[in-house]
N, C-alpha and C positions, 0 to 999 in steps of 0.2 A: 315846613309842614310836609308830611309824607303824602305821596300820591297813592291812590287806592284803586286796585282792580278787584271787582267782584266777579267770581267765576261760579258757574253752575253747570251741571250735567243734565241733559234733557232728552227724554224720550216719551212722546205723548204728553198727557197732562197739560194741555195748553192753558187751561183755566188756572192751574197752579202757577204756571210761569207768569201769567199776566198779573196775578195777585202779588207775586214776588216783585215784579217790576213796579207796581204801584207803591209797594213798601219802600223800594229803593228811591223812588221819586220824592218820598216824604222824609228822607233822612236829614238830620240836623247837619251832618257832614256828608255831602253827596259823593258817590264814587266818581273817579275820573274816567272810568270806562266799565262796561259790563260785557262780559264774554259768555256766550252760551255754547257749550260743547254739545253739538247735536248728534245724538246717537240713533238717528233714523235716516231714511233715504232722502228726505227733503227738508229744507229749513222751514221754520215756522212762518206763517203769514198772518196778516191782520193783527199784528201786535201794536200796542199803543206807542205813540211817540214819547221819547224820554228826554229829559233836560240834560243828558250826558250821552257820550258816544256809546253805541251798542254794536257788537259784532256777533254773528253766528259763524262757528267753524264746524264743518262736517267732519265727524270722526269716521274715517274710512275703514271700518271693521265690521264684519258680519256678526262676530260674537259680542257678548256684553263684556266689555273690558273697562271697568271703572278706573283702573290704574292708568291705562293709556289715555283715557279721556281727560283725566285730571292733569296728567303730564303735558298733554298737548295744549290744554287751556292755559296752563302756567307758562309754557314756552311762548305762547302768543301774547301774553300779558305784558304791559308796559309799566305798570305801577310798581312802586317800591314796597307796597303792602299787598298781599294776596289774601282775600277773604273768600273762602269756599263755603257756599251755601247749597244745600240740596234743593231741588226744584219745588219741594212742598213746604219750604220755609218762607215766611213773611218776616222780614227784619223789623224789629221795633225801632222807633224813631232815632234812638242814639246808638244803634248797633255798631255802625261803622266808626263813629266817634270813639266809642268805648274801646274797640280793637286798636284804633290808631294810638290812643293814649296808653293803652296797656303795653303795646309793643315798644313804646319809648322807655319803659321801665324794665321790661323782660323780653329780650330778643329770643323767644322760644316758640314752641308750638302751643298755641293758646286755644282753649275751648270756652265758648260762650254758653249762655243759658238757653234752655229749650223748654217751652211751654206747649202743651198739647191742646188743640181745639176740638170740640165735639162736632158731629155732623151738623151742617147747616150754618156754622158760625161765619162762613165767608160769603154767604149768599147775599145778594143785593149790595147796597152801599155800606160796607163794613167800616168799623172804626176801631181804633186801638182800645178805647174805653169799653167797647162791647166785648173785645177779646179778653180783657182783664177780668171781666165779670164771669166768664165761663171757662177760662183756661185751667189746666191742671198740670202739675209737675209729675213726672214719672216716679212711681213709688219705689222702684228698684235702682234709681240712679241718684247719686249724691247731688245735693244742691250746690249753688255757687258759694264762694266764701262770703263772709259778712261784708267785706269791702276789698277793693283793690284786686291784686293778683296773688294766687296761692299756688305754690309748687305741688304737683301731683307726682307721687313716687311710684305709681303703678301704671306702666305703659298700657295695660289692658283697658284702662279707663278712656283711652283716646277714642273719639267718636267723630267720624268725618261728616256728620250732618251739618255742623256749624263750627268752623275753625278758621284761624288766621295764622299767618306766618309771613315773615319778610321774604321778598323775592330772592334776596341773596342767600338766606338760610335754606330756602327750598332748593335752589340750584346746588348748593353745597351738599345737601343731603342725598342728591341723586334722584329724587322723586320717588314715586311709588313703583314697586316691583311689578312689571307688566307680565310676569309669569302667572299671576293670579288672574283668572278669567271667571266670568259669571259672578255669583254673589257670595261675599263672605271672606274675611281674613285679610284682605289687602291693607286695610287701615291699621289693624293690630300689628301686622308685619312692619308697616311704615313707622309706627310709634316705637316699636322695639328697636329697630335700627337707629332711629333718630336719637333715642336716649342712650343707647350703648355707645354712640359716637360723641357723647358729651352734651347733646342738646337737652334743653329743659322743657318738660311738659307741664302745663299750668292751667288752672281754672281762672276764669275772669268773672268778677262781679259785674253783671251787665252783659253787653253784646248779645242781648236777648233776641230770639226768634220765636215765632209762633208756627207750630207744625200743623199743616192743614190736614184735615181728616180724609182718609181714603181707605179702601179695602186693603187689608193687610193680614199677614199670618205671622205669629210668633209662638213657638219656634218656626222658622221659615221652611215649612215642609214643601212648599212650591219650588224651593231651590235646593232640594235634597242633594242632588248629584253634585252641584258645584260646591256646596258646603263641605261635603265629604272630600272631594278632590282638593279643595284649598286647605282643608285641615291637614291632609297628608303632605301637601307641598310645604306648609309651615313646619311640619315635623321633620321633613328631610333637610330643611334649611336650618332649624334651630334646635332640633333634638327632641321636641315634644309637640303635642298638638295644641291648637287653640280652638276656640268656639266650643269648649268642653260642655257648657250648659246646653247648647243646642244638641250636641252629640248624645248627651245623657238623655235628653227628651226623646230623641229619635230612637234610642235603644229601648226606653220604656214603652214606646209605641210599637215596637216590633219591626221598625223599619230597617235597622242596621244591626250588625254584630261588630262591635269594636273591641274585641278581646285584645288584651295587652300583647304586644309583640307581633301582632298580625296586621295585615292590611285590612282596612275597614271594608266589610262586605255589605252591600245594599241587598236586603232580603226581599223587599217588595216596594212597589210604588205607593205613595200615599193614596188613600181612598176617601170617600165622602165623609166618613166618620172622622178621619184625621183632619180634614179641612174644616169640619164643623168645630172640632175641639180647639183648633189653633186660630180660627178666624176672629178678627176684630168685629164686635157687634156694633150696631149703629149708635147705641147709647154709650159706648166706651170711647174715651179720647185716645186710647192707645191699646195695642195688644200686649200681652205680658207673658213671657216665657215662664217666669217663676210660678205664676198661677196655674199654667198648664202642667208644670212638673208636679206641683202639689196635688192636683187632681189625679194625675197618673199614678203617683205614689200611694194615694189613698185607695185607688182601685187595686193596686198591686198588693198592698198590705192589709186591705180591708180594715183600716184603722185610720184615725185622724192623722193628717200629715204633721210633721214636726214644724215648729215655728220658723226655723231657719232654712233658707234655700241651700241645696247641696252644692253650690258653686259660688264663686265670688260675685256678689250682687252687682259690682261695677264692671264686670267683664262686658264689653259693649256688644250690643246688637250693631251690625255694621251698616254701611251706607245704604240709604234708601232712595237713592236717586232714580232708580229705574226698576224697582221691584214690582 
């Protein structure tokens, strides 16, 4: 039986972390250790006792570097299986069992299911049955396979919110590129390199998590500068830009000029109207870039938007550990 290390990146959101911990304590296959990569000045206090070892490691960086935090957490881990969960995820009871079993049949980069919870779903003494009654699947992301593990041929689908990999495969891959700082692009870059080097990206039926509701923007206008910087870093490395759907939305909003063959220019900072357009409302289980784009194109064209989004629907919104 493989030993399992669960890793999360954490900055603020103590209540989300505690809910995740309660979810880990209810696993049918419990982790052998839980590591919290702390991206703030002080470790968390007043956390519940867990029936498995837990460690906090301080990430000694002033900038937001999700790549470095993941790499440091993985380097500290002792398990044969690494399960990365963002801090706002509560694992379903068989999440770790499903990943362990899937990795026995596919030694690749595995993506589990994600269901979104509305506001208030985690208040009080929550239960998995109450989650199932109100959770929603993201309309612009493909669902899991009907059963087992299914290969994914598009690296852009990789989503670091909920994934697993063997520790040996992660070491062999070289980890995440720490040139990416701030928000956006680092996990798409990782999946591209992983698959180009012969690794398999795959969907898992199961390995479900429930995403806790929190204020959020899609497209992430609050991370405009780092999205632009990381898109250009990806272009220098691979010859073209990623996060095209976000850049398209930024252009429609008048935030950037991304003319072909030129450096992306930021024209202005987001204002209150931009934040209102992109912000997740309390009744919404998730924010949706495609919806924002359709509205922006309606405004531009003064006509109903086309039914199809102008970008690959599965190109991922990236990690949400510290947005």
